[in-house]
C-alpha positions in Angstrom: 0.0 0.0 0.0 1.4 3.4 -1.0 0.5 6.4 1.1 1.3 10.0 0.1 1.5 12.6 2.8 0.4 16.1 1.9 -1.3 18.8 3.9 0.2 21.8 5.6 1.8 20.6 8.9 3.9 17.9 10.5 4.5 15.8 7.3 7.6 14.1 8.5 6.1 13.2 11.8 3.0 11.7 10.0 5.3 9.7 7.7 7.0 8.3 10.8 3.7 7.3 12.3 2.5 5.7 9.1 5.7 3.6 9.0 5.3 2.8 12.7 1.7 1.6 12.4 1.9 0.2 8.9 5.2 -1.6 9.1 6.4 -3.4 6.0 2.9 -3.2 4.5 3.3 0.5 3.5 5.4 2.7 1.3 5.3 6.4 1.9 6.2 9.6 0.1 6.0 13.2 1.3 4.9 15.9 -1.1 3.3 19.3 -1.2 -0.5 19.2 -1.0 -0.9 19.9 -4.7 1.7 17.3 -5.7 0.3 14.8 -3.3 -3.2 15.2 -4.7 -1.9 15.0 -8.3 -0.1 11.8 -7.4 -3.4 10.4 -6.1 -5.3 11.6 -9.2 -2.8 9.9 -11.5 -2.9 6.6 -9.6 0.5 6.9 -8.1 -0.6 6.3 -4.5 -3.4 4.4 -2.8 -4.2 6.9 0.0 -3.6 10.5 0.9 -3.0 11.7 4.5 -2.8 15.4 5.3 -2.8 17.5 8.4 -3.5 21.2 9.1 -4.9 23.2 12.0 -8.6 22.6 11.1 -8.4 19.1 9.7 -10.2 19.9 6.5 -8.8 23.2 5.1 -5.1 23.0 4.2 -5.1 19.2 4.9 -7.6 18.4 2.1 -8.2 21.5 -0.1 -6.2 20.2 -3.1 -7.4 16.6 -2.6 -11.1 17.8 -2.6 -10.4 19.9 -5.7 -8.7 17.1 -7.7 -10.3 13.9 -6.3 -13.8 15.2 -5.4 -15.4 15.6 -2.0 -16.9 12.0 -2.0 -13.3 10.6 -2.0 -12.2 12.7 0.9 -12.9 12.6 4.7 -12.0 14.8 7.6 -11.3 12.4 10.4 -10.6 15.0 13.1 -11.1 18.7 13.8 -10.2 21.0 16.7 -11.9 19.6 19.8 -13.2 16.5 17.9 -10.6 13.7 18.0 -10.8 10.8 15.5 -13.4 8.1 16.1 -12.7 4.6 14.8 -16.3 4.0 13.6 -16.3 7.2 11.6 -13.0 6.3 10.0 -14.4 2.8 9.1 -17.5 4.4 7.7 -15.4 6.8 5.5 -13.2 4.0 4.2 -16.2 1.8 3.5 -17.8 4.7 1.7 -14.8 5.0 -0.7 -12.7 7.8 0.8 -9.1 7.7 -0.2 -7.9 11.0 1.2 -8.0 11.8 4.9 -7.4 15.0 6.7 -6.9 15.6 10.4 -5.5 18.1 12.8 -1.8 18.0 13.7 -2.5 17.6 17.3 -4.5 14.4 16.6 -1.9 12.9 14.2 -0.9 9.9 16.3 -4.5 8.7 17.0 -5.7 9.5 13.5 -2.8 7.6 11.8 -3.2 4.7 14.2 -6.9 4.3 13.5 -6.5 4.9 9.7 -3.8 2.3 9.4 -5.7 -0.3 11.5 -8.7 0.3 9.3 -6.9 0.3 5.9 -4.8 -2.7 6.7 -7.8 -4.8 7.6 -9.9 -3.6 4.6 
């Protein structure tokens, strides 16, 4: 599984978490939000993870623009940490790009990886 990390903040930390929770099952690449969304659009990655301060603005703006809103999900926002059931629902619904706040990065990546690896 190839995951591209875009968004606006904490990209290297998110990449480390993806590798920690995904192990040998994942390959990662870090890009700007525009380049990450383009890579997804062109089939160069399976999933997009991005963080910003709101969870949906800078984290997902380019992904929403290039991939369409139905393929994107905000999994955390300020004061609203990620919830496993909502992540499972987003993945089942076809989401491929996920945005979250930087302060929730560890829990968001953990739940996303658990869900994606068992899909």
